LUMBA-871514 format. One record per residue: residue number from 1; residue in three letters; x, y, z of N, C-alpha, C in turn. Coordinates in Angstrom, 1 decimal, decimal comma. Example, Ala and Ser with C-alpha at 12.3 -4.5 7.8 and 13.67 -1.06 7.14 Angstrom:
<nodes>
NODE   pos   code      n.X      n.Y      n.Z     ca.X     ca.Y     ca.Z      c.X      c.Y      c.Z
NODE     1    ALA     13,2     -5,7      7,8     12,3     -4,5      7,8     13,2     -3,3      7,8
NODE     2    SER     12,8     -2,2      7,1     13,7     -1,1      7,1     12,9      0,0      7,9
</nodes>
This chain:
<nodes>
NODE   pos   code      n.X      n.Y      n.Z     ca.X     ca.Y     ca.Z      c.X      c.Y      c.Z
NODE     1    SER     47,0      6,7     34,4     47,9      7,6     34,2     47,5      7,6     32,7
NODE     2    LEU     48,3      8,5     32,1     48,3      8,7     30,9     49,1      7,8     30,0
NODE     3    CYS     49,5      7,5     31,0     51,0      6,1     30,1     50,2      5,1     29,9
NODE     4    LYS     49,4      4,7     30,8     48,7      3,5     31,1     47,6      3,4     30,2
NODE     5    SER     46,7      4,8     29,7     45,6      5,0     29,0     46,7      4,3     27,9
NODE     6    PHE     47,5      5,0     27,5     48,0      4,8     26,1     48,0      3,6     26,1
NODE     7    ASP     48,5      3,0     27,0     48,9      1,5     27,0     47,5      0,6     26,4
NODE     8    ALA     46,7      1,0     27,0     45,7      0,5     27,4     44,4      0,8     25,8
NODE     9    TYR     44,9      2,0     25,7     44,3      2,2     24,2     44,9      1,4     22,7
NODE    10    ARG     46,1      1,3     22,5     47,5      0,6     22,1     46,7     -0,5     22,3
NODE    11    ALA     46,6     -1,6     23,2     46,6     -3,3     23,6     45,1     -3,1     22,7
NODE    12    TRP     44,1     -2,3     22,8     42,8     -2,4     22,5     42,8     -2,6     21,0
NODE    13    VAL     43,4     -1,5     20,1     43,3     -1,1     18,9     44,2     -2,6     18,2
NODE    14    THR     45,4     -3,0     18,8     46,1     -4,0     18,5     45,4     -5,4     18,6
NODE    15    VAL     44,1     -6,0     19,7     43,3     -6,6     19,2     42,1     -6,6     18,6
NODE    16    GLU     41,4     -5,2     18,2     41,1     -5,0     17,5     41,2     -5,2     15,8
NODE    17    ALA     42,3     -5,1     15,7     42,9     -5,8     14,1     43,8     -6,6     14,4
NODE    18    GLY     42,9     -7,8     15,1     43,7     -8,7     15,2     45,0     -9,6     15,6
NODE    19    HIS     45,7     -8,6     16,3     46,8     -9,1     16,4     47,1     -9,2     17,7
NODE    20    TYR     46,6    -10,7     17,9     46,8    -11,3     19,4     46,8    -12,8     19,3
NODE    21    ASP     47,1    -13,1     20,8     47,3    -14,7     21,3     45,7    -14,8     21,8
NODE    22    ALA     44,9    -15,7     21,8     43,8    -16,5     22,8     44,7    -17,3     24,1
NODE    23    ILE     44,7    -16,6     25,0     45,0    -17,2     26,1     43,9    -17,9     27,2
NODE    24    GLN     43,5    -19,3     27,0     42,7    -20,0     28,3     43,3    -19,4     29,5
NODE    25    LEU     42,2    -19,2     30,2     42,3    -19,2     32,1     41,9    -20,2     32,6
NODE    26    PRO     42,6    -20,3     33,9     42,3    -21,4     34,9     40,9    -21,5     35,1
NODE    27    ASP     40,0    -20,5     34,3     38,5    -20,8     34,7     37,6    -21,2     33,8
NODE    28    GLY     38,5    -21,7     32,4     38,2    -21,8     31,3     38,0    -20,8     29,8
NODE    29    THR     37,7    -19,6     30,9     37,4    -18,3     29,8     38,6    -17,8     29,4
NODE    30    LEU     38,5    -17,8     27,7     39,5    -17,0     26,8     39,5    -15,4     27,1
NODE    31    ARG     41,2    -15,2     27,0     41,4    -13,3     27,2     42,3    -13,2     25,8
NODE    32    LYS     42,1    -12,0     25,6     42,8    -11,8     23,9     43,7    -10,8     24,5
NODE    33    HIS     45,1    -11,7     24,0     46,7    -10,8     24,6     47,5    -10,2     23,4
NODE    34    PRO     47,3     -9,2     23,9     47,4     -8,6     22,5     49,3     -9,0     22,0
NODE    35    ARG     49,9     -8,7     20,9     51,1     -9,5     20,4     51,9     -8,2     20,4
NODE    36    SER     53,0     -8,4     20,4     54,5     -7,2     20,2     54,0     -6,6     18,9
NODE    37    ILE     54,0     -5,3     19,3     54,1     -4,6     17,6     55,3     -4,2     17,3
NODE    38    ALA     56,3     -4,5     18,2     57,4     -4,0     17,7     58,0     -4,7     16,2
NODE    39    PHE     58,2     -4,2     15,1     58,8     -3,8     14,0     59,7     -5,2     14,2
NODE    40    SER     60,6     -5,5     14,9     61,5     -6,7     14,6     61,1     -8,0     15,3
NODE    41    SER     59,7     -7,7     16,1     59,3     -8,7     16,3     58,1    -10,0     15,1
NODE    42    MET     57,9     -9,3     14,0     57,6     -9,6     12,8     58,0     -9,2     11,4
NODE    43    ASP     57,7    -10,3     10,4     58,4    -10,2      9,1     57,7     -8,8      8,1
NODE    44    GLU     58,0     -8,1      7,1     57,4     -6,9      7,1     55,8     -7,3      6,7
NODE    45    VAL     55,8     -8,7      5,7     53,9     -8,8      5,2     53,3     -8,8      6,5
NODE    46    GLU     53,8     -9,1      7,8     52,6     -9,3      9,3     52,8     -7,7      9,4
NODE    47    PHE     53,8     -6,8      9,1     54,0     -5,7      9,8     52,8     -4,7      9,0
NODE    48    GLN     52,8     -5,0      8,0     52,0     -4,0      7,0     50,6     -4,8      6,6
NODE    49    GLN     50,4     -6,2      7,4     48,9     -6,4      7,8     48,1     -5,5      8,8
NODE    50    LEU     49,2     -5,6      9,8     48,8     -5,0     11,2     48,8     -3,5     11,3
NODE    51    TYR     49,2     -3,1     10,4     49,1     -1,5     10,0     48,1     -1,5      9,0
NODE    52    LYS     47,8     -1,5      8,3     46,5     -1,7      7,9     45,3     -2,3      8,8
NODE    53    SER     45,3     -3,4      9,2     44,1     -3,7     10,2     44,0     -2,7     11,0
NODE    54    ALA     44,8     -1,8     12,0     45,1     -1,1     13,0     44,2      0,7     12,4
NODE    55    LEU     44,9      0,8     11,5     44,3      1,7     10,5     42,6      2,0     10,3
NODE    56    ASP     42,3      0,4      9,8     40,8      0,1     10,1     40,3      0,1     10,9
NODE    57    VAL     40,8      0,0     12,3     39,6     -0,3     13,4     40,0      1,5     13,7
NODE    58    LEU     41,1      1,9     13,5     40,8      3,5     13,7     39,8      4,7     13,4
NODE    59    TRP     39,7      3,9     11,8     38,6      4,6     10,9     37,3      4,8     11,3
NODE    60    ARG     37,1      2,9     11,6     35,7      2,7     11,9     35,3      3,3     13,5
NODE    61    TRP     36,2      3,6     14,4     36,4      4,4     15,8     35,9      6,1     15,6
NODE    62    ILE     36,6      6,3     14,1     36,1      7,9     14,1     35,2      7,9     13,6
NODE    63    LEU     34,7      6,8     12,5     33,3      7,2     12,3     32,1      6,9     13,2
NODE    64    SER     32,5      6,2     13,7     31,5      5,9     15,0     31,2      6,8     16,1
NODE    65    ARG     31,9      7,8     16,0     32,0      9,1     16,6     30,8     10,5     16,2
NODE    66    THR     30,3     11,1     17,1     29,8     12,2     17,2     30,8     13,4     17,6
NODE    67    PHE     30,6     14,5     16,6     31,9     15,6     16,0     30,6     16,0     16,6
NODE    68    ARG     31,4     17,3     17,4     30,7     19,0     17,3     30,4     19,4     16,7
NODE    69    THR     31,9     19,6     15,2     31,4     20,5     14,2     32,3     19,4     13,3
NODE    70    GLN     31,6     20,1     12,0     32,3     19,7     10,7     33,8     19,9     10,8
NODE    71    ARG     34,4     20,5     11,5     36,0     20,8     11,4     36,8     20,3     12,3
NODE    72    GLU     35,7     19,7     13,7     36,6     19,0     14,3     36,4     17,3     13,8
NODE    73    ALA     35,3     16,7     12,9     35,6     15,6     12,0     36,9     15,8     11,3
NODE    74    GLU     36,6     16,5     10,3     37,7     17,3      9,2     39,1     17,0     10,3
NODE    75    ASN     38,9     17,3     10,9     40,5     17,3     11,6     41,0     16,0     12,3
NODE    76    ALA     40,3     15,1     13,2     40,4     13,9     13,0     40,7     13,1     11,8
NODE    77    ALA     39,7     13,3     10,4     40,5     12,1      9,8     41,7     12,7      9,2
NODE    78    ALA     42,1     13,9      9,3     43,1     14,6      8,5     44,2     14,0      9,6
NODE    79    GLN     44,5     13,9     10,7     45,7     13,6     11,5     45,6     11,9     11,5
NODE    80    LEU     44,5     11,4     11,4     44,8      9,6     10,9     45,5      9,4      9,7
NODE    81    MET     44,4     10,8      8,2     45,3     10,6      7,6     46,8     10,6      7,2
NODE    82    SER     47,3     11,4      8,4     49,0     11,7      8,0     49,7     10,6      8,3
NODE    83    PHE     48,9      9,8      9,3     49,6      7,9      9,2     49,6      7,4      8,4
NODE    84    ALA     48,8      7,3      7,4     48,5      6,1      6,4     49,3      6,2      5,1
NODE    85    GLY     50,2      7,4      4,9     51,0      7,3      4,0     50,2      7,5      2,7
</nodes>
């Protein structure tokens, strides 16, 4: 479902941004579990670090994609820049 896809994507970005806890499973493997991204769960400095790291993750993802047209690439970049403030 779309909601599950969004949650999975948000979790991926959060982990790639380094905002996770490593959890050891019973078989000895480690799993990266995303931390909460709620503003109330962190201080201002941690929130700003997460925000910057998440934007960096998204920029790398955008730059690694192949777009059909230059306009499509510029549109994707413009949408991301609107969040960068």
